N, C-alpha and C positions, 0 to 999 in steps of 0.2 A: 419631650419638650412640646409645650403647647404652641402651635403656630400662630394662634390669634389670642393676644393678651386681652383679658377682660377685667373690668373694674369690679370691686366688691359691690354687692347689692346694698343699696341704702333705702331707707323709708322716709317719706316726708308726710306731713299732715295735710288734710283736706280742709280748706277754709269752710267753716260753718259746721263741720262734723268732727268733733274732737275724738270720737271713738273709732275713726277710720284712718288707717295708714295706707299710703300709696307706695307700693313696692316698685321701685324705679328701674325696671328692666330697660327703659329707654336710655339709661345712662351707662349701660354695660360697655359700649364700644362706640366710637364716634361715627362709624360707617354702618355697621349692622348691629342689631341689638335685640333685646327681649327674648321671647321664647324661640324664635327662629334660630338664634345663635346657640342657645342651650340644646336645642334638638339636634343640631348638626355636629357639634363638637364630638360627642361619642361615636357618631357615624364615621367621621374622618379619623378618629383614633384607631378604629378597626381597619379602615382602608389603608392606613399607612403601612400596614404589613405587606401590602401588595402595591408597591409604588408604581405609578403610571396608570392606574385604573381610571377609566373615564367614568364620571358620574353624570347621571341623566335624570331629569325630572320634568314636570309639567306644571303649567300655571298660566295666569293671565298676563296682560300687557303691563300691569302695575304690581305684579306678584312680589310680595315681600320674600316669599320662599325662594323663588328663582334668584332674586337679588342676593340673598344671603348665601345661597348655594354657590353662585358664581364667585363671590368674594372668597368664601372658604376654600373652594377648589383652587383658586389662584394662589391663596396663601400657602396651600399645601403642595403646590406645584403639580396639580392634577388637571387634566383636560375636563371640560364640562360641556354638556349639551342641554339646551333648554327647548322644550316643546311648547310652543306658545299659541294660545287660542287667539287667532287674529289673521290678518292678511298682509302679504309683503308690501302692498301699495300703501298701507297705513304708515304714517310717520312713526319713527321710533320714539317711545316714551323715554323720559329720563331714566327710568328703571332699566329698560332694555339697552340703552346706550351704555350704562354702567356695566351691565352684563357682558356686552361685547368688548368693552375696554378691558375687562378682566379675563378675556379669552373664551367666553362661552360661545359655542356654535348654536345659532338659533334656527329652528325649523318651525314653520307655520302650520297650524291645525285649523281646519274649518270647524264650525260648531258641531257638525255631525261627528267628525273625527274626535273632537275633544270629549264628547259624551261617552266615548269608548274607553276612557282612561282608566276605568276600574276593571276592565276585562284583561284577562291574562294574554289573549291574542294581541292586544294592543302593544304590550311591552315586548312580546316575542318578536314582533315585526321590527320594532326600533332597535332591539338588542342584536338582531341579525345584521343591522347596518353598522353597529358598533360592538363587535364581538368582545366579550369579556367585560362589558360595561356593567356598572352598578346602577340599577334603577331605584330611585328614591321616590316613593309615592307622593302625591300632591299633599302639601302641608307637612311633609316629613314623617308621616306615620311609619313607625318601625319600633321593634323592641328596644333598640339602642336609644332611639329618640325619647321613648317613654321614660327610660331611666334618666336621660338628660333633663327631662322636665322636673325631676326631683331636686335639682339644684336651687330651685326657688326657695326652698326652706332655709337656705343660708341667710336670707334677708328678712325672714318672718319671725316676729317675736314669739317666744315659747308660750306666752299666755294668751295668744290669739284664739278667739272662739270660732271665727268664720273666715275662710279664704275664698275669694271670688276671682274667677278667670273667664276670659272669653273662650268660646268654643267654636272652632272651625273644623279641623280634622279630628279633634278630641284628644290629641297627643298629650298636651299639657294637663288636661283634666285627668287623664289616665295616670300620668306620673304622680300627680298630687294625691289622687284617691288611693293609690297603691302604697303610698308612703306616709299618709297623714297620721299624726298621733290620734289616739282614740277620742280625745275630747274636742277635736277640730272638725267642723262641718265643712265640706267642700261643695261649692256652688259653681255651676257652669252656666254661662249666658250664651246661648247659640246666636250667631250673627247671621244666620241664613234661615230662610223659611223652609219648613218641611211639612207638607200636608199629611204625612203619615205619623205625625207626632214624635219624630226623632227615633223611630223604631230601629232604623238602620244604624244610627249612632249608638243606641243602647246595645244592640247586638254586637257591634264591633268592640265596644268596651267589655262586654261580657266575655268575648273570645280571648281577651288578654287577662282575664281574671278580676275584672272590676264589676262587682254586683251593684244593683240599683240602690241598695241601702248604704252604699259608700259615697254617694253624691246626690245632689239635687239639681235639677235644671230649672232656671227661671226663663221661661219662654215668653214670647209676645213683645220682644224688644228689638226686632230686626229692622225696623224702619221700612223704607220702600222695598229693598231687596238687598242681597249680598253686595257690599261695596257702595251702597247708596243710602244716604240719610234723608229723613223727612225734615221739614222745616223746624220743628221743635228740637230735634237733635242737633241741627246746625246751629241754632241759636244757643243751645246749651254749651256747645263746644267753645263758642266765643266768650260766653260769660265765665266758663270754667278757666279759660286761659287768663282772662282779666283778673280773676280772683287768686289763682294759684301759680300763674306763670309757668304752666305745664301744657305743652302741646299734646293734642290727641289726634288720632288718625280716623278716617271715615269708615274703615273696614271693621275694626275691632274695638278700639278703646273708647271712642265717642259713644258707641252703643252700650258698652259695659258701664261706663261711669254714669251715663244718663239713666240706665236701668237701676243702678244702685241708688241713685238719688230718689228716683220714683218709689222704690221699695221702702226706703227709709222714711219717706213722707207718708206712705200708706200704712206701714206697720211700725208703730212706735216702739214695740218691744225690741226691735233691732238696734235702737239707740243705746240700749244697755249692754250690747255685745261689743267685744273688741274685734274689729273687722279689718282684714287686709285685702286690698284690691290690687291685682297685678296689672301694672302698666307694661303691656307686652311689646312695646316698641312699635316698629312698622311705620315710623314717621317719614321714611323716604317716599312712601306712597302718596304723600301730600303734594308732591311736585307734579306739575302739569307740563 
């Protein structure tokens, strides 16, 4: 039995772009939504076989991932631990207040410690403090979560030509690319800068069987930095809401929809394609 009931995916139109459908992951659940929820459901289905397992992950003070993890752990009756980049003297964000309310134990990481989160020794240290715990990588990257990302197809029309998603950890991109029908192009829009041209991301995708001919990256749309918008993107989000009555977040969806609009204006051939853009949720991060 699924501990977190989710609504069916629905698609809505984008004002001014009749060929584009918005796949409303933001409507899956009133508290947590979008790709974070899809990525975590299969993980917890596996963990239920070992009831009482502590789940542990890492993120920032406004992390959608930690927020969804804390909620899912609470719903499944499992302890959770959040390793947060920040300092104890900083006021708790609404995100972290929710995490605590759902029973998540918070530990603070300095910037130096946080940079070690991709190292095996980092997780060995924390798992020694919580023996038997399940470490979930930042953003939820795992084989189970990649499979979970394939649930997006339930809301995407079969005659779609292009599916577009934000790229953070790459989990959703991997899930889509591995399960896409032959006629569908998968496009990922990175929301973080990478001076190495996303070689690390491409290598990570290759390791789970996703070749570079199975997807395309649209780079150059990150704004100021991860989690921060430039003025043009901020203004876009306001106009988008006025026209569509759909809220966007500053980490993922504002950058994605702004990028799609820019590409549609630059490349008129895209106007003849049927495009689906994933709204991956994350609206809780709008709270200050």
